[in-house]
N, C-alpha and C positions, 0 to 999 in steps of 0.2 A: 584463472578459473573462478567462478562465482560461488561464494559460500551460501549456505542455506539462508542465513540471515539477510544477506544481500538480495537473494532471490525473492524473499518475502517482501522486502522493501520495493523491489522492482514490480512485483505484482500489484502492490497497493498503488504505486505511481501509475502503472499502466491503466489501472481501473479509473483513476481520477482524471488522467490526462486524455485517455482515448475512448472511454465509455460514454461520457456525457459532456465532455468539453468543460467550459468554464463554470458551469453550475455545480459541478461536483457530484457526489454520490451520497444519497441518504440510505442508510441501512441500519441493521442491528448487528451486534457482535455475532450472534449465531448465524445471521444471514451472510455476513462476510466470511465467516469461518467455513461455511459450506463451499464457497468458491475456493478457499485455500486448501481444504482437506482433499480436494480432488488432485491437487498438485503435490501436497505434502502430507501423506498419510501419517496420522498420529500427531499432527500439529496441535498445540495447546494454545489457549487464549493468551497465556503469558508471552508466547513468541510473537503473536500479533501485536500485543500491547508494547512490547519492547521495540518492534520495528516502527511502530507509530512514534514512540518517544525519540528514537534515533532520527527519524525524518523531521520531527518537530524541532529538534535541536539544530538541524541543518537548514531550517526555514524552508523545507521542501514539502511541508504539509500544513494545512489549516484543519484543525479538528475541533468540532463543537458538538454539543448536545442541545436538544430542545427540552427545556424545563417545563413540563406540563403544568406545574403548580402556578407559575407566574407568567407563562406564555412567552418566555424570553429564551433566545439562543445564548448559551454560555460557552465560551472558548476554553479549551484545555489549557491549564496553566503550568502544572508540574505533576510530579509523582503522587502528590496528595489527592489528585483527581482520579487516580487509577480505579479506585473502587467504584465510583459513580459512573465513569465512562465505560469500563470494561467488565466489571464483575457483579455489580449490584442487581439490576433489573434487566433480564434478557430482552425485554421489550423496548428498552431505551433506544431512541433513534439517534444514531451517530450521523454527523454530516462531515464527510471528508472532501476537502477542496484543494485544488492546486494553489501554491503560493509562489513567492518570488523565485526560489531556487528549484522548484519541482522539475522543470524541463531539463535543466543542467544535470541534476542528480539522476534523472531517468536516462539521459544520454550516457553518463558515466557508467551506470550499471549495465546498460545495454551492451556497451563495449566489452564487458566481462563475460558475456555469454559465449560459451564454447560451441562453435558450429560443428555438426557431425562431419567426420572425415569424408564420407561419401559426398556430402553436399559441397565441401571445399573442392574435391576432385572434379565434380560436375561443373562447378563454376569456372575452374581453371581450364577445363577442356572446351568451354564455350566462350573463352575470352572475357569473362566477366569478373569483376572484383566484388569483394564482400566487405 
């Protein structure tokens, strides 16, 4: 069974792998949180930040911000970047992109999704596998 933390990671990966393909997703923290709050009522920014850090540690996510001051995109390095990336300015544009292990991690997490019993019965009655 998939934990809440894994499901948040899954949703992040689903967005970057299936929403826009290789170019990734540009968003703000409040913008991405709107997507997550529909699935996880009460979710906090810290849960999103933690999921991003876990995916970064697995090389399953590339995360950067566009620095308006010098016009350069800067990659997330470590926890010292959390304030700038997740908590400082709600208008900060995050850029989330797939990386080397994104697809493999997405596949691993997808396998943890528990399908509803009625769906499993229907699939079995129609000779299909899931």
